[in-house]
N, C-alpha and C positions, 0 to 999 in steps of 0.2 A: 432343694430344687434351685439351680443357678438362676440369678436374675438375668432377664434379657438385656442384651447390650443396647445402650441408648446413646445417641449423639444428638445434641441440640441442633435445630435447623441453622442457627447462626454459625456453629462450629463446622457443620457440613459445608455450608457455602464458603466459609473461609478456607477450608481444606481444598475445595475444588478450585477456588481462585488461585491459591498458592501453586497447585499442580499445573494449572494452565500457564501461569506466569513463568514457571521454571522451564516448561517446554518451549515457550516462545523465546525466552532469553538464550536458549541453547543455539538457536539459529543465527543467521547473519542479517544485518540491517538492510532495509530498503528505504529510499528517500523519495518524496515527491516535493518538488520545489518550483515555484513560479519563476519564470524569467520573462524577458521583455516580449517575446513572441509566443508564449504559451506556458506549458508545464513540462518540466524535465523530470524523468524518473531515473534513478541510479540505484543499482542493487549490487551488493557484494555477492556474486554468484559465479563460481568457477565452471558450472555446467553450461554447455552450449545448447542443450536440448530441453532441460527442465526449467522452463521459464517461470519467473516470479512476477513478471509484469506482462500484461497483455491487453489487447483491445477488447472492449465489450460491445461498443456500438459506435456510430459515426464519430462522435466527439467525446466519448467516455472511455476511460481506461481503468484497469483493476491492478492492484499490487497486493501480494500476500506475503506473510511471514509466519514462521512456525512450522507446523507439520505439513509437508508438501502435499501429501495425498488428500488432506482435509481441506486446505484452501483451494486445491485444484478442483475438487468437487463443487465448492462454492462458486468458483469462477464459471464453471460450465453451467451451473444452475442460473447464474446471472445472465449469461449469454442467451440461454433459452427463454428466460423471462423477457429480456429486452426485445428479442426477435419476435416473440409472440405479440407483445404489446404494440410494437411498431407496425406489425402486419394487420392487427385487428383495428387499431385506431389510426394514428399517424406517427411518423418518425419523430416529430417534435414532442410527442407525449412521453418519449423515453428520456428520463432525466436521471442524473446522478442521485438526486435527492430521493426519488422513488425507489431506486435500486438499493441505496443505503438503508432506507427504512425497511425494506424487505429482508436484507441481510441482518439488520438489527433484531427483527422479530424472530428469525430462524435461530440465530445464535443465542438469544435470550431464552427461547423455549428449551433448547438443548441444555443450556447451563442450569436452568432451574429444574428440569424434569428428568434428565438422564444422569446416570451415575458418573460417567466420565464426560467432562466438558471438552469442547474442541480446543486444541492447542494452537489457536490461530489469532492473528490480528490482520485486518485488511484495510486497504484504502480504495475508495471509489472517487474518481476524479473526473470532472467535466471541464473542458476548456471553453471559455466564454467566446461567443461569436456575436457579431453585430453590436459591439459596444458593451456586451454583458460581461460581468466579472467571472473569473474562474471559481469553481467550487471544489473543495477538498474535504472529504468526509473520512474520518478514521473510526472504524467499528472494532470494538474490543471483543474478547472471547465471551464476555457475559452479555453482549448485546448493546452495551452502552455506545452511544454515537456522539462524536465530537466534530463540530464544524471548524476545521482548522483554517488558519490564515497564513498565506505565503508559503509555509513549509510544514511538512509532517514526516515523522520517522516512525517506522514500525520494526519490531524484531531486534534480536541481539541486544547490544548495549545502547538502546535507543535514546536514553536520557543523555548519555555522554555525547553521542553523535549530534543530537539536537542542540546541546549547549555549545558545541564547537561551531555548528552552522550559524547560530544566532550571533556569535562573536564576530564572524566574518561578514555575513550578509546583512548589511544595514543600509537604510536609505532606499533609493529607487531600485526598481527591478534590474538585475544584472543581464548581460548578454548570455547567450547559450554557452559560450566558451568560459566566461567567468563563473556561471552557475555550476557547470560541470567541475571546474577547478575547486570550488567551495565544497561540493559534495564528496569528491574523491579525497580531498584533504581531511574532511570530517570522518569518512569511513576508514581512512588510513590509521587513525588513532587506535582502533580496536583490535585488528589482527596482529599477529606477531611479525608479519612480513609486509612489505609495501605491495599494494595492489597493482596489477598490470591491466592494460586494456582488455586482455583476454580473460581476466578474472572478474570483469565487470559486465553487468547487463544494463544497457542504457537505451532508453526510448524517449520519445517526445510526443506530446499532443501539440501540433503546430497550428496556431490560429489561422494563419494565412493559406494553409494547404487546402486546395479545393477537394471537395468530397470528403473522404474519410481522413481524419486529422492525425491518426496514430502512425508513427514511423519508428522502426528500430534503427539504432545506429550500429554499424559494423565496427569491429575492433580497430580497423584502419582509420575510420572517421574519428573514433574516440581518441586514438593516438595523436591524430592531427590536431584535434581541438585542445588536447592537453599539452602539446608542444609549445615552447615559448613563443 
């Protein structure tokens, strides 16, 4: 009688982690970076309709990397959660921290209990208002949550992009123009060809903007900011 096939829990978790990391690395990178007036998002994304970056609530945004269908489902769930909480309590009760904790629990449960983990990495970002600081949370495929400072990169060759960014961005917070230049320069290192404004997805959470803080930048505005 053949022996039943056995895999140790440690080996199973390791295999699942390797599977998820490979899936995330196949994609393209997305960056969230603080600048003088808020937080800038820049993603290597040639699609004009399949967004990696989106608004979640008044002053909160979401960015995803990895398998599009999986992080898109997470984005929609986050928006529903935020809307319901804001409606039942108050708009001030909807925070990036609570959303990040919710995502962390969901991803952690799927990673530990399901056969196939989600091939995603996400960012939940809140721009600070009334003198409060910005918050950038990176949530990994296994539910681990990291409170990032100043800049965070997900997807693709994220370590190389982050290293390139940290070389350039030192000292005080840059202007929007400078921050975008840093991000595009860092993203340019990974593809085989130079990125064009049409191949970028760019958005900001603007602290001074009244009402909702999220704004997308059109390719023409991106081109203008990148020009000398």
